[in-house]
C-alpha atoms as an extended CHARMM CRD file, in Angstrom:
* protein
*
       252  EXT
         1         1  MET       CA             -7.1860000000       10.4450000000       46.6500000000  PROA      1               0.0000000000
         2         2  LYS       CA             -7.8040000000       12.4570000000       49.7760000000  PROA      2               0.0000000000
         3         3  ASN       CA             -4.6550000000       14.5910000000       49.5300000000  PROA      3               0.0000000000
         4         4  HSD       CA             -5.7050000000       15.6090000000       45.9990000000  PROA      4               0.0000000000
         5         5  SER       CA             -8.9580000000       17.1350000000       47.2600000000  PROA      5               0.0000000000
         6         6  LEU       CA             -9.4700000000       20.8860000000       46.9180000000  PROA      6               0.0000000000
         7         7  ASP       CA            -12.5140000000       21.0430000000       49.1870000000  PROA      7               0.0000000000
         8         8  GLY       CA            -12.7860000000       24.4710000000       50.7820000000  PROA      8               0.0000000000
         9         9  ARG       CA            -10.2440000000       26.0740000000       48.4480000000  PROA      9               0.0000000000
        10        10  VAL       CA            -10.8920000000       29.0810000000       46.2190000000  PROA      10              0.0000000000
        11        11  ALA       CA             -9.1740000000       29.1060000000       42.8310000000  PROA      11              0.0000000000
        12        12  VAL       CA             -8.8030000000       31.9610000000       40.3470000000  PROA      12              0.0000000000
        13        13  VAL       CA             -8.2950000000       30.8380000000       36.7460000000  PROA      13              0.0000000000
        14        14  THR       CA             -7.5660000000       33.4410000000       34.0840000000  PROA      14              0.0000000000
        15        15  GLY       CA             -8.3200000000       32.8370000000       30.4350000000  PROA      15              0.0000000000
        16        16  ALA       CA            -11.0630000000       30.5400000000       31.7110000000  PROA      16              0.0000000000
        17        17  SER       CA            -13.6430000000       31.0820000000       28.9850000000  PROA      17              0.0000000000
        18        18  LYS       CA            -12.3330000000       28.3660000000       26.6630000000  PROA      18              0.0000000000
        19        19  GLY       CA             -9.5480000000       25.9070000000       25.8710000000  PROA      19              0.0000000000
        20        20  LEU       CA             -7.0790000000       24.8110000000       28.5250000000  PROA      20              0.0000000000
        21        21  GLY       CA             -8.2450000000       27.4480000000       30.9970000000  PROA      21              0.0000000000
        22        22  LYS       CA            -11.8060000000       26.1890000000       30.8750000000  PROA      22              0.0000000000
        23        23  GLN       CA            -10.6800000000       22.5910000000       31.3140000000  PROA      23              0.0000000000
        24        24  MET       CA             -8.4750000000       23.4180000000       34.3130000000  PROA      24              0.0000000000
        25        25  ALA       CA            -11.2900000000       25.4040000000       35.9150000000  PROA      25              0.0000000000
        26        26  MET       CA            -13.6990000000       22.5100000000       35.4870000000  PROA      26              0.0000000000
        27        27  ALA       CA            -11.1880000000       20.0350000000       36.9220000000  PROA      27              0.0000000000
        28        28  LEU       CA            -10.5500000000       22.2520000000       39.9680000000  PROA      28              0.0000000000
        29        29  ALA       CA            -14.2840000000       22.5780000000       40.5550000000  PROA      29              0.0000000000
        30        30  GLU       CA            -14.7230000000       18.8110000000       40.2710000000  PROA      30              0.0000000000
        31        31  ALA       CA            -11.9820000000       18.4190000000       42.9040000000  PROA      31              0.0000000000
        32        32  GLY       CA            -14.0040000000       20.6170000000       45.2770000000  PROA      32              0.0000000000
        33        33  ALA       CA            -12.6960000000       24.1410000000       44.7330000000  PROA      33              0.0000000000
        34        34  THR       CA            -14.8710000000       27.2070000000       44.3160000000  PROA      34              0.0000000000
        35        35  VAL       CA            -13.6250000000       28.6410000000       41.0290000000  PROA      35              0.0000000000
        36        36  ALA       CA            -13.3910000000       32.3110000000       40.0780000000  PROA      36              0.0000000000
        37        37  LEU       CA            -13.4490000000       32.4020000000       36.2960000000  PROA      37              0.0000000000
        38        38  VAL       CA            -11.7290000000       35.3920000000       34.6970000000  PROA      38              0.0000000000
        39        39  ALA       CA            -11.6440000000       36.4460000000       31.0450000000  PROA      39              0.0000000000
        40        40  ARG       CA            -12.6560000000       39.2640000000       28.7230000000  PROA      40              0.0000000000
        41        41  ASN       CA            -15.6660000000       37.5170000000       27.1760000000  PROA      41              0.0000000000
        42        42  GLY       CA            -18.4860000000       37.6090000000       29.7160000000  PROA      42              0.0000000000
        43        43  GLU       CA            -20.8880000000       35.5730000000       27.5840000000  PROA      43              0.0000000000
        44        44  LEU       CA            -18.4760000000       32.6590000000       27.3030000000  PROA      44              0.0000000000
        45        45  LEU       CA            -17.6200000000       32.9090000000       31.0200000000  PROA      45              0.0000000000
        46        46  GLU       CA            -21.2840000000       32.5840000000       31.9520000000  PROA      46              0.0000000000
        47        47  LYS       CA            -21.5220000000       29.4230000000       29.8420000000  PROA      47              0.0000000000
        48        48  VAL       CA            -18.5290000000       27.8920000000       31.6400000000  PROA      48              0.0000000000
        49        49  LYS       CA            -19.9860000000       28.9260000000       34.9960000000  PROA      49              0.0000000000
        50        50  ALA       CA            -23.3060000000       27.2930000000       34.1080000000  PROA      50              0.0000000000
        51        51  GLU       CA            -21.5230000000       24.1240000000       32.9730000000  PROA      51              0.0000000000
        52        52  ILE       CA            -19.6190000000       23.8890000000       36.2530000000  PROA      52              0.0000000000
        53        53  GLU       CA            -22.7560000000       24.5070000000       38.3050000000  PROA      53              0.0000000000
        54        54  GLY       CA            -24.6410000000       21.9690000000       36.1970000000  PROA      54              0.0000000000
        55        55  ARG       CA            -22.1340000000       19.3790000000       37.3700000000  PROA      55              0.0000000000
        56        56  GLY       CA            -22.6140000000       20.3310000000       41.0110000000  PROA      56              0.0000000000
        57        57  GLY       CA            -19.6160000000       22.6800000000       41.2830000000  PROA      57              0.0000000000
        58        58  LYS       CA            -19.3120000000       26.2640000000       42.5020000000  PROA      58              0.0000000000
        59        59  ALA       CA            -18.1660000000       29.1060000000       40.2790000000  PROA      59              0.0000000000
        60        60  HSD       CA            -18.1740000000       32.8710000000       39.8980000000  PROA      60              0.0000000000
        61        61  ALA       CA            -17.5400000000       34.8310000000       36.6940000000  PROA      61              0.0000000000
        62        62  PHE       CA            -15.4970000000       38.0520000000       36.5340000000  PROA      62              0.0000000000
        63        63  VAL       CA            -14.9470000000       40.0110000000       33.3320000000  PROA      63              0.0000000000
        64        64  ALA       CA            -11.5950000000       41.7900000000       33.1810000000  PROA      64              0.0000000000
        65        65  ASP       CA             -8.9300000000       42.9320000000       30.7480000000  PROA      65              0.0000000000
        66        66  LEU       CA             -5.8300000000       41.5780000000       32.4550000000  PROA      66              0.0000000000
        67        67  ARG       CA             -3.5600000000       43.8590000000       30.4410000000  PROA      67              0.0000000000
        68        68  GLU       CA             -4.9130000000       46.8240000000       32.3880000000  PROA      68              0.0000000000
        69        69  GLU       CA             -3.6070000000       47.4850000000       35.9130000000  PROA      69              0.0000000000
        70        70  GLU       CA             -6.7990000000       49.1620000000       37.1220000000  PROA      70              0.0000000000
        71        71  ASP       CA             -8.9870000000       46.3880000000       35.7250000000  PROA      71              0.0000000000
        72        72  VAL       CA             -6.9380000000       43.7270000000       37.5040000000  PROA      72              0.0000000000
        73        73  ALA       CA             -7.2070000000       45.6530000000       40.7800000000  PROA      73              0.0000000000
        74        74  ARG       CA            -10.9770000000       45.9660000000       40.3310000000  PROA      74              0.0000000000
        75        75  MET       CA            -11.3570000000       42.2750000000       39.5160000000  PROA      75              0.0000000000
        76        76  ALA       CA             -9.2210000000       41.2390000000       42.4870000000  PROA      76              0.0000000000
        77        77  GLY       CA            -11.4050000000       43.2800000000       44.8020000000  PROA      77              0.0000000000
        78        78  GLN       CA            -14.5250000000       41.6400000000       43.4020000000  PROA      78              0.0000000000
        79        79  VAL       CA            -13.0100000000       38.1770000000       43.8280000000  PROA      79              0.0000000000
        80        80  ARG       CA            -12.1170000000       38.9020000000       47.4610000000  PROA      80              0.0000000000
        81        81  ALA       CA            -15.5930000000       40.2910000000       48.1600000000  PROA      81              0.0000000000
        82        82  ALA       CA            -17.2950000000       37.2460000000       46.6320000000  PROA      82              0.0000000000
        83        83  THR       CA            -15.0250000000       34.4680000000       47.9080000000  PROA      83              0.0000000000
        84        84  GLY       CA            -12.7780000000       35.7930000000       50.6620000000  PROA      84              0.0000000000
        85        85  GLY       CA             -9.7660000000       35.5950000000       48.3630000000  PROA      85              0.0000000000
        86        86  PRO       CA             -8.0590000000       32.7590000000       46.5190000000  PROA      86              0.0000000000
        87        87  ASP       CA             -5.8640000000       29.9510000000       47.7630000000  PROA      87              0.0000000000
        88        88  VAL       CA             -5.0100000000       29.0660000000       44.1650000000  PROA      88              0.0000000000
        89        89  LEU       CA             -4.1250000000       31.2180000000       41.1680000000  PROA      89              0.0000000000
        90        90  ILE       CA             -3.6780000000       29.8800000000       37.6500000000  PROA      90              0.0000000000
        91        91  ASN       CA             -2.2940000000       32.4570000000       35.2260000000  PROA      91              0.0000000000
        92        92  ASN       CA             -3.4590000000       31.0650000000       31.9230000000  PROA      92              0.0000000000
        93        93  ALA       CA             -4.4260000000       34.0930000000       29.7960000000  PROA      93              0.0000000000
        94        94  GLY       CA             -2.4550000000       34.0990000000       26.5720000000  PROA      94              0.0000000000
        95        95  ILE       CA             -2.3510000000       34.8870000000       22.8630000000  PROA      95              0.0000000000
        96        96  ASN       CA             -0.0610000000       33.9560000000       19.9860000000  PROA      96              0.0000000000
        97        97  LEU       CA              0.6850000000       35.9890000000       16.8700000000  PROA      97              0.0000000000
        98        98  ARG       CA              2.4660000000       34.0220000000       14.1490000000  PROA      98              0.0000000000
        99        99  LYS       CA              4.5180000000       36.1710000000       11.7880000000  PROA      99              0.0000000000
       100       100  PRO       CA              8.1460000000       37.0750000000       11.0470000000  PROA      100             0.0000000000
       101       101  LEU       CA              9.6330000000       39.4200000000       13.6260000000  PROA      101             0.0000000000
       102       102  HSD       CA             10.3820000000       42.1460000000       11.0840000000  PROA      102             0.0000000000
       103       103  GLU       CA              6.6610000000       42.3100000000       10.2800000000  PROA      103             0.0000000000
       104       104  PHE       CA              5.6500000000       42.8970000000       13.9270000000  PROA      104             0.0000000000
       105       105  SER       CA              4.4620000000       46.3340000000       14.9230000000  PROA      105             0.0000000000
       106       106  LEU       CA              5.4630000000       47.5400000000       18.3620000000  PROA      106             0.0000000000
       107       107  GLU       CA              1.7610000000       47.4970000000       19.2730000000  PROA      107             0.0000000000
       108       108  GLU       CA              1.5080000000       43.8070000000       18.3360000000  PROA      108             0.0000000000
       109       109  TRP       CA              4.6560000000       42.9920000000       20.3200000000  PROA      109             0.0000000000
       110       110  HSD       CA              3.2880000000       44.8020000000       23.3630000000  PROA      110             0.0000000000
       111       111  SER       CA             -0.0520000000       43.0260000000       22.9790000000  PROA      111             0.0000000000
       112       112  VAL       CA              1.6000000000       39.6090000000       23.2910000000  PROA      112             0.0000000000
       113       113  MET       CA              3.7780000000       40.6640000000       26.2320000000  PROA      113             0.0000000000
       114       114  GLU       CA              0.9260000000       42.3670000000       28.0650000000  PROA      114             0.0000000000
       115       115  THR       CA             -1.4170000000       39.4130000000       27.6660000000  PROA      115             0.0000000000
       116       116  ASN       CA              1.0450000000       36.5850000000       28.3020000000  PROA      116             0.0000000000
       117       117  LEU       CA              3.5040000000       38.0900000000       30.7860000000  PROA      117             0.0000000000
       118       118  ASP       CA              2.2590000000       41.3700000000       32.2630000000  PROA      118             0.0000000000
       119       119  SER       CA             -1.0990000000       39.8340000000       33.1750000000  PROA      119             0.0000000000
       120       120  ALA       CA              0.6420000000       37.1660000000       35.2810000000  PROA      120             0.0000000000
       121       121  PHE       CA              2.6790000000       39.8480000000       37.0600000000  PROA      121             0.0000000000
       122       122  LEU       CA             -0.4220000000       41.9230000000       37.7740000000  PROA      122             0.0000000000
       123       123  CYS       CA             -2.4860000000       38.9650000000       39.0150000000  PROA      123             0.0000000000
       124       124  ASN       CA              0.3460000000       37.5910000000       41.1460000000  PROA      124             0.0000000000
       125       125  ARG       CA              0.8620000000       41.0160000000       42.6800000000  PROA      125             0.0000000000
       126       126  ALA       CA             -2.8540000000       41.3950000000       43.3680000000  PROA      126             0.0000000000
       127       127  PHE       CA             -3.4000000000       38.0190000000       45.0560000000  PROA      127             0.0000000000
       128       128  VAL       CA             -0.0870000000       37.1260000000       46.7130000000  PROA      128             0.0000000000
       129       129  PRO       CA             -0.6170000000       39.3630000000       49.7990000000  PROA      129             0.0000000000
       130       130  GLY       CA             -3.7590000000       37.4240000000       50.6900000000  PROA      130             0.0000000000
       131       131  MET       CA             -1.9460000000       34.1230000000       50.3090000000  PROA      131             0.0000000000
       132       132  ILE       CA              0.8680000000       35.3760000000       52.5460000000  PROA      132             0.0000000000
       133       133  GLU       CA             -1.7300000000       36.2850000000       55.1410000000  PROA      133             0.0000000000
       134       134  LYS       CA             -3.2370000000       32.7880000000       54.9200000000  PROA      134             0.0000000000
       135       135  LYS       CA              0.2330000000       31.1910000000       54.9420000000  PROA      135             0.0000000000
       136       136  PHE       CA             -0.8980000000       29.0190000000       52.0580000000  PROA      136             0.0000000000
       137       137  GLY       CA             -1.0260000000       29.3520000000       48.3180000000  PROA      137             0.0000000000
       138       138  ARG       CA             -0.6710000000       27.5650000000       45.0250000000  PROA      138             0.0000000000
       139       139  ILE       CA              0.3200000000       29.5400000000       41.9310000000  PROA      139             0.0000000000
       140       140  ILE       CA              0.5920000000       27.9970000000       38.4730000000  PROA      140             0.0000000000
       141       141  ASN       CA              1.8530000000       30.0030000000       35.5230000000  PROA      141             0.0000000000
       142       142  ILE       CA              0.9210000000       28.4680000000       32.1840000000  PROA      142             0.0000000000
       143       143  ALA       CA              4.0400000000       28.6390000000       30.0370000000  PROA      143             0.0000000000
       144       144  SER       CA              4.6280000000       26.5470000000       26.9010000000  PROA      144             0.0000000000
       145       145  THR       CA              6.9920000000       24.1260000000       25.2460000000  PROA      145             0.0000000000
       146       146  MET       CA              7.8830000000       27.2360000000       23.2200000000  PROA      146             0.0000000000
       147       147  ALA       CA              9.7260000000       28.4220000000       26.3320000000  PROA      147             0.0000000000
       148       148  HSD       CA             12.0420000000       25.4040000000       25.8630000000  PROA      148             0.0000000000
       149       149  VAL       CA             12.2240000000       24.9100000000       22.1110000000  PROA      149             0.0000000000
       150       150  ALA       CA             11.3150000000       27.4180000000       19.4400000000  PROA      150             0.0000000000
       151       151  LEU       CA              9.5860000000       27.5750000000       16.0960000000  PROA      151             0.0000000000
       152       152  ALA       CA             10.0170000000       30.2130000000       13.4360000000  PROA      152             0.0000000000
       153       153  HSD       CA              7.5300000000       33.0820000000       13.4260000000  PROA      153             0.0000000000
       154       154  ARG       CA              6.8740000000       32.6560000000       17.1820000000  PROA      154             0.0000000000
       155       155  THR       CA              9.4480000000       35.1240000000       18.5380000000  PROA      155             0.0000000000
       156       156  ALA       CA              7.0430000000       37.2050000000       20.6320000000  PROA      156             0.0000000000
       157       157  TYR       CA              5.2710000000       34.1430000000       21.9980000000  PROA      157             0.0000000000
       158       158  CYS       CA              8.5040000000       32.3060000000       22.8420000000  PROA      158             0.0000000000
       159       159  THR       CA              9.9050000000       35.3940000000       24.5430000000  PROA      159             0.0000000000
       160       160  SER       CA              6.8100000000       35.9220000000       26.6770000000  PROA      160             0.0000000000
       161       161  LYS       CA              6.5840000000       32.2850000000       27.7400000000  PROA      161             0.0000000000
       162       162  SER       CA             10.3020000000       32.1410000000       28.5840000000  PROA      162             0.0000000000
       163       163  GLY       CA              9.6980000000       35.1420000000       30.8110000000  PROA      163             0.0000000000
       164       164  LEU       CA              7.0460000000       33.1840000000       32.6920000000  PROA      164             0.0000000000
       165       165  LEU       CA              9.6060000000       30.4900000000       33.5320000000  PROA      165             0.0000000000
       166       166  GLY       CA             11.9090000000       33.0990000000       35.0640000000  PROA      166             0.0000000000
       167       167  MET       CA              9.0130000000       34.6110000000       36.9930000000  PROA      167             0.0000000000
       168       168  THR       CA              8.0480000000       31.1780000000       38.2870000000  PROA      168             0.0000000000
       169       169  LYS       CA             11.4990000000       30.3600000000       39.6640000000  PROA      169             0.0000000000
       170       170  ALA       CA             12.1390000000       33.7420000000       41.2690000000  PROA      170             0.0000000000
       171       171  LEU       CA              8.6810000000       33.9650000000       42.8120000000  PROA      171             0.0000000000
       172       172  ALA       CA              8.9380000000       30.3950000000       44.1060000000  PROA      172             0.0000000000
       173       173  LEU       CA             12.0340000000       31.3430000000       46.1070000000  PROA      173             0.0000000000
       174       174  GLU       CA             10.4240000000       34.5680000000       47.2790000000  PROA      174             0.0000000000
       175       175  LEU       CA              7.2480000000       32.9080000000       48.5380000000  PROA      175             0.0000000000
       176       176  ALA       CA              8.5490000000       29.5650000000       49.8360000000  PROA      176             0.0000000000
       177       177  PRO       CA              8.8630000000       30.8700000000       53.4280000000  PROA      177             0.0000000000
       178       178  HSD       CA              5.1600000000       31.7600000000       53.3580000000  PROA      178             0.0000000000
       179       179  GLY       CA              3.7810000000       28.3210000000       52.5340000000  PROA      179             0.0000000000
       180       180  ILE       CA              3.1520000000       29.2500000000       48.9050000000  PROA      180             0.0000000000
       181       181  THR       CA              4.3200000000       27.1200000000       45.9910000000  PROA      181             0.0000000000
       182       182  VAL       CA              4.8550000000       28.5330000000       42.5130000000  PROA      182             0.0000000000
       183       183  ASN       CA              5.1470000000       26.2450000000       39.5220000000  PROA      183             0.0000000000
       184       184  SER       CA              4.5690000000       26.3670000000       35.7990000000  PROA      184             0.0000000000
       185       185  ILE       CA              3.0010000000       24.0010000000       33.3200000000  PROA      185             0.0000000000
       186       186  SER       CA              4.3400000000       23.9730000000       29.7800000000  PROA      186             0.0000000000
       187       187  PRO       CA              1.7040000000       22.5460000000       27.4390000000  PROA      187             0.0000000000
       188       188  GLY       CA              2.7910000000       21.2890000000       24.0740000000  PROA      188             0.0000000000
       189       189  PRO       CA              0.6460000000       20.6450000000       21.0140000000  PROA      189             0.0000000000
       190       190  PHE       CA             -2.9540000000       20.6950000000       22.2230000000  PROA      190             0.0000000000
       191       191  ALA       CA             -5.9820000000       20.8460000000       19.9410000000  PROA      191             0.0000000000
       192       192  THR       CA             -7.1760000000       24.2420000000       21.1850000000  PROA      192             0.0000000000
       193       193  GLU       CA             -8.7170000000       27.2200000000       19.4230000000  PROA      193             0.0000000000
       194       194  MET       CA             -5.2250000000       28.7650000000       19.2720000000  PROA      194             0.0000000000
       195       195  ASN       CA             -4.1010000000       25.9260000000       16.9870000000  PROA      195             0.0000000000
       196       196  THR       CA             -7.0920000000       25.7430000000       14.6250000000  PROA      196             0.0000000000
       197       197  VAL       CA             -4.9230000000       27.2390000000       11.8750000000  PROA      197             0.0000000000
       198       198  LEU       CA             -3.0640000000       23.9000000000       11.9580000000  PROA      198             0.0000000000
       199       199  THR       CA             -5.7730000000       21.4030000000       12.9300000000  PROA      199             0.0000000000
       200       200  GLN       CA             -8.1550000000       22.5590000000       10.1930000000  PROA      200             0.0000000000
       201       201  ASP       CA             -5.5620000000       22.2370000000        7.4280000000  PROA      201             0.0000000000
       202       202  PRO       CA             -5.3040000000       18.4960000000        6.5480000000  PROA      202             0.0000000000
       203       203  VAL       CA             -1.8040000000       18.7380000000        5.0810000000  PROA      203             0.0000000000
       204       204  ARG       CA             -0.3020000000       20.8990000000        7.8410000000  PROA      204             0.0000000000
       205       205  ASN       CA             -2.1600000000       18.8770000000       10.4870000000  PROA      205             0.0000000000
       206       206  ALA       CA             -0.7160000000       15.5690000000        9.2710000000  PROA      206             0.0000000000
       207       207  GLU       CA              2.7620000000       17.0660000000        9.0110000000  PROA      207             0.0000000000
       208       208  PHE       CA              2.5290000000       18.4630000000       12.5430000000  PROA      208             0.0000000000
       209       209  ILE       CA              1.2410000000       15.2090000000       14.0630000000  PROA      209             0.0000000000
       210       210  SER       CA              4.1530000000       13.3410000000       12.4410000000  PROA      210             0.0000000000
       211       211  LYS       CA              6.4780000000       15.3890000000       14.6730000000  PROA      211             0.0000000000
       212       212  ILE       CA              4.6940000000       14.4680000000       17.9230000000  PROA      212             0.0000000000
       213       213  PRO       CA              6.2020000000       11.2660000000       19.3970000000  PROA      213             0.0000000000
       214       214  VAL       CA              2.8680000000        9.9780000000       20.7550000000  PROA      214             0.0000000000
       215       215  GLY       CA              1.3370000000       10.5240000000       17.3280000000  PROA      215             0.0000000000
       216       216  ARG       CA             -1.5660000000       12.8060000000       18.1950000000  PROA      216             0.0000000000
       217       217  TRP       CA             -2.5780000000       16.1950000000       19.5280000000  PROA      217             0.0000000000
       218       218  GLY       CA             -3.0950000000       16.5530000000       23.2440000000  PROA      218             0.0000000000
       219       219  ARG       CA             -6.7130000000       16.4920000000       24.4230000000  PROA      219             0.0000000000
       220       220  VAL       CA             -7.7030000000       19.5770000000       26.4010000000  PROA      220             0.0000000000
       221       221  ASP       CA             -9.1000000000       17.4540000000       29.2430000000  PROA      221             0.0000000000
       222       222  GLU       CA             -5.6230000000       15.9710000000       29.8500000000  PROA      222             0.0000000000
       223       223  ILE       CA             -4.2780000000       19.1240000000       31.5230000000  PROA      223             0.0000000000
       224       224  GLY       CA             -6.9000000000       19.3060000000       34.2830000000  PROA      224             0.0000000000
       225       225  PRO       CA             -5.6140000000       16.4670000000       36.4830000000  PROA      225             0.0000000000
       226       226  LEU       CA             -2.0960000000       17.9270000000       36.4210000000  PROA      226             0.0000000000
       227       227  ALA       CA             -3.3830000000       21.3060000000       37.5620000000  PROA      227             0.0000000000
       228       228  VAL       CA             -5.3840000000       19.6760000000       40.3600000000  PROA      228             0.0000000000
       229       229  PHE       CA             -2.3190000000       17.7860000000       41.5570000000  PROA      229             0.0000000000
       230       230  LEU       CA             -0.0980000000       20.8850000000       41.6500000000  PROA      230             0.0000000000
       231       231  CYS       CA             -2.7960000000       22.7680000000       43.5830000000  PROA      231             0.0000000000
       232       232  SER       CA             -3.2720000000       19.9940000000       46.1340000000  PROA      232             0.0000000000
       233       233  GLU       CA             -1.6080000000       19.0520000000       49.4140000000  PROA      233             0.0000000000
       234       234  ALA       CA              0.1380000000       16.2340000000       47.5620000000  PROA      234             0.0000000000
       235       235  ALA       CA              2.3370000000       18.7470000000       45.7160000000  PROA      235             0.0000000000
       236       236  GLY       CA              3.4310000000       20.7020000000       48.7810000000  PROA      236             0.0000000000
       237       237  PHE       CA              7.1330000000       19.9260000000       48.2250000000  PROA      237             0.0000000000
       238       238  ILE       CA              7.1040000000       20.9340000000       44.5590000000  PROA      238             0.0000000000
       239       239  THR       CA              7.9650000000       24.5570000000       43.8690000000  PROA      239             0.0000000000
       240       240  GLY       CA              9.9530000000       26.4180000000       41.2370000000  PROA      240             0.0000000000
       241       241  ALA       CA              9.3410000000       23.5540000000       38.8250000000  PROA      241             0.0000000000
       242       242  ASP       CA              8.1430000000       23.4740000000       35.2440000000  PROA      242             0.0000000000
       243       243  ILE       CA              6.0890000000       20.4580000000       34.2080000000  PROA      243             0.0000000000
       244       244  LEU       CA              6.0480000000       19.6140000000       30.5100000000  PROA      244             0.0000000000
       245       245  ILE       CA              2.8950000000       18.0340000000       29.1120000000  PROA      245             0.0000000000
       246       246  ASP       CA              3.7080000000       17.6960000000       25.4370000000  PROA      246             0.0000000000
       247       247  GLY       CA              3.5030000000       14.1300000000       24.1500000000  PROA      247             0.0000000000
       248       248  GLY       CA              7.2860000000       13.9000000000       24.0680000000  PROA      248             0.0000000000
       249       249  TRP       CA              7.7630000000       17.0040000000       21.8800000000  PROA      249             0.0000000000
       250       250  THR       CA             10.6960000000       18.4350000000       23.8480000000  PROA      250             0.0000000000
       251       251  ALA       CA             12.3510000000       15.0420000000       24.3840000000  PROA      251             0.0000000000
       252       252  GLN       CA             13.4300000000       14.9370000000       20.7540000000  PROA      252             0.0000000000
């Protein structure tokens, strides 16, 4: 559909070296966007870049530690120099540490918050001024079903992802007068690297699938079309929203 096209747009995707971030980046490129891929692993980023270019898309790779303020500022400057600045920002970088709260060190707690929440703040702060200048922008914060319903031993992760929902709503109101929409996507049980501890254990895998109403894990390629839609002209009246893509997990 024409109003789903991203021709001429520039999109920054963090955590783009694998998993859901990679799939969203590839979908945006297929829809016509020039994609700025951001992650810590430069080797993996170059592979994603090559894959996008092999399919006729346009991509740039930028290595950055998004927990570090100076590194984000450096990366943002490089993105602007290479592309003119983004129209789209997808804050996808994230980690999950599974353990009881009383076993968490403060360093581990900070690591989850810095990666999942602080990085979104730093990237939003870095790129929003350019979007305000353009009077157009699409921001997507990747939250989680764990921001809606919890599981034991996920306290840090749930807390960080709940914070992203609050950031999404407040920033949506702040930026609405500037032609910028801010939404979040809350993925549920997807078969990503983050969940290999479950998918590679036959007993735990079967038990987990039995709790998913559609009866299977989500495929990573299923998130791309949703991201493209929210970044397109077709979603111009959607802001401050959280879209669940979870196979019915949170409907139970």
